[in-house]
Structures are given as C-alpha cells and as structure tokens.
C-alpha positions as semicolon CSV with decimal commas, in nm:
position;residue;x (nm);y (nm);z (nm)
1;X;9,272;11,106;12,565
2;X;9,138;10,859;12,310
3;X;9,383;10,637;12,122
4;X;9,354;10,572;11,750
5;X;9,521;10,308;11,535
6;X;9,578;10,433;11,181
7;X;9,698;10,206;10,901
8;X;9,765;10,258;10,534
9;X;9,963;10,169;10,225
10;X;10,235;10,358;10,042
11;X;10,177;10,443;9,676
12;X;10,422;10,327;9,409
13;X;10,536;10,688;9,373
14;X;10,606;10,708;9,746
15;X;10,801;10,380;9,736
16;X;11,014;10,512;9,450
17;X;11,076;10,833;9,643
18;X;11,185;10,638;9,952
19;X;11,426;10,430;9,742
20;X;11,570;10,736;9,566
21;X;11,584;10,950;9,880
22;X;11,551;10,748;10,205
23;X;11,377;10,941;10,483
24;X;11,253;10,892;10,838
25;X;10,883;10,820;10,787
26;X;10,827;10,795;11,163
27;X;10,931;11,158;11,203
28;X;10,715;11,261;10,908
29;X;10,414;11,090;11,067
30;X;10,492;11,246;11,406
31;X;10,512;11,594;11,253
32;X;10,166;11,578;11,094
33;X;10,007;11,419;11,403
34;X;10,148;11,693;11,627
35;X;10,054;11,967;11,378
36;X;9,694;11,844;11,403
37;X;9,707;11,855;11,783
38;X;9,773;11,488;11,854
39;X;10,051;11,286;12,010
40;X;10,208;10,995;11,824
41;X;10,279;10,702;12,055
42;X;10,433;10,469;11,799
43;X;10,497;10,410;11,431
44;X;10,561;10,077;11,263
45;X;10,631;9,952;10,915
46;X;10,409;9,648;10,873
47;X;10,366;9,352;10,644
48;X;10,040;9,212;10,517
49;X;9,744;9,422;10,409
50;X;9,904;9,753;10,507
51;X;10,252;9,906;10,493
52;X;10,247;10,118;10,807
53;X;10,069;10,170;11,137
54;X;10,053;10,467;11,373
55;X;9,916;10,468;11,725
56;X;9,821;10,823;11,817
57;X;9,630;11,008;12,083
58;X;9,382;11,282;11,996
59;X;9,126;11,464;12,209
60;X;8,860;11,374;11,954
61;X;8,844;11,175;11,631
62;X;8,752;11,496;11,448
63;X;9,095;11,635;11,540
64;X;9,262;11,349;11,353
65;X;9,073;11,405;11,026
66;X;9,278;11,709;10,909
67;X;9,601;11,510;10,940
68;X;9,452;11,224;10,739
69;X;9,326;11,466;10,473
70;X;9,674;11,613;10,431
71;X;9,842;11,274;10,412
72;X;9,581;11,139;10,170
73;X;9,595;11,448;9,948
74;X;9,972;11,404;9,912
75;X;9,915;11,095;9,698
76;X;10,181;10,913;9,900
77;X;9,937;10,683;10,079
78;X;9,616;10,496;10,013
79;X;9,383;10,259;10,195
80;X;9,402;10,466;10,514
81;X;9,192;10,317;10,793
82;X;9,138;10,441;11,147
83;X;8,997;10,259;11,447
84;X;8,943;10,385;11,800
85;X;9,138;10,180;12,055
86;X;9,021;10,128;12,413
87;X;9,237;10,043;12,711
88;X;9,154;9,752;12,937
89;X;9,030;9,999;13,201
90;X;8,804;10,175;12,949
91;X;8,660;9,842;12,839
92;X;8,602;9,735;13,200
93;X;8,413;10,062;13,261
94;X;8,200;9,986;12,953
95;X;8,123;9,639;13,087
96;X;8,022;9,786;13,422
97;X;7,791;10,036;13,252
98;X;7,643;9,758;13,036
99;X;7,572;9,560;13,352
100;X;7,383;9,858;13,498
101;X;7,172;9,926;13,189
102;X;7,111;9,567;13,070
103;X;6,766;9,550;13,228
104;X;6,657;9,848;13,012
105;X;6,676;9,648;12,688
106;X;6,409;9,414;12,560
107;X;6,541;9,181;12,291
108;X;6,326;9,136;11,979
109;X;6,395;8,763;12,011
110;X;6,196;8,743;12,339
C-alpha cells in the first residue's frame, strides 16, 4: 500500500492544552489514521518548519483526506502537508518503465 508522509504544526491553543493536560499525541494520531482505514507506521515530534510528522499507509490518498479534514477542523493543527513516499523498489520500477517509454517522447528542445 502507498506510504504518505504527513507534517504539520500545533496551534497555540493545542500547545496550551498539552502543557495543561499532557497526552500521548502518537496514540491520538494512530487512532484517527486507523479510523480512516490507514496504518500508522511512525510518529515523530520534529523541530524546524513543522512540529510533528506521521508516516502512514493508505490504500489511496483519497482515504487519507477524511483524517486530515478531522484533524484540521479541530483547530489543533495548521500547515498540514502530505507527500506520497516511494520505496527504493517502487522507484526502481519507475526507472525501468521510464527506460521502456523514453523513445516515445520528443523533447521540444530538439
């Protein structure tokens, strides 16, 4: 199944809530991913542009959208971004296919 990397930031209200009432955010993320039909592989608190990262598996990107809508609507997170991740084997298969179809393309620069 396809892997997705989801990142985002906590709102100030969420940060205050976590200080006042510490909770397991990994379990919260896992619960919504599973409720949407996915499988959470990992959860990390991050530094830099985002506050957290989830690596999850979903049959289709459209299956992930309901989970992101729920999380976004909560007001607890912002700046949510999702990218599709490919394994080395998937990328090798893409390279092999590109090699087979390369002769079909005529560059506008030629």
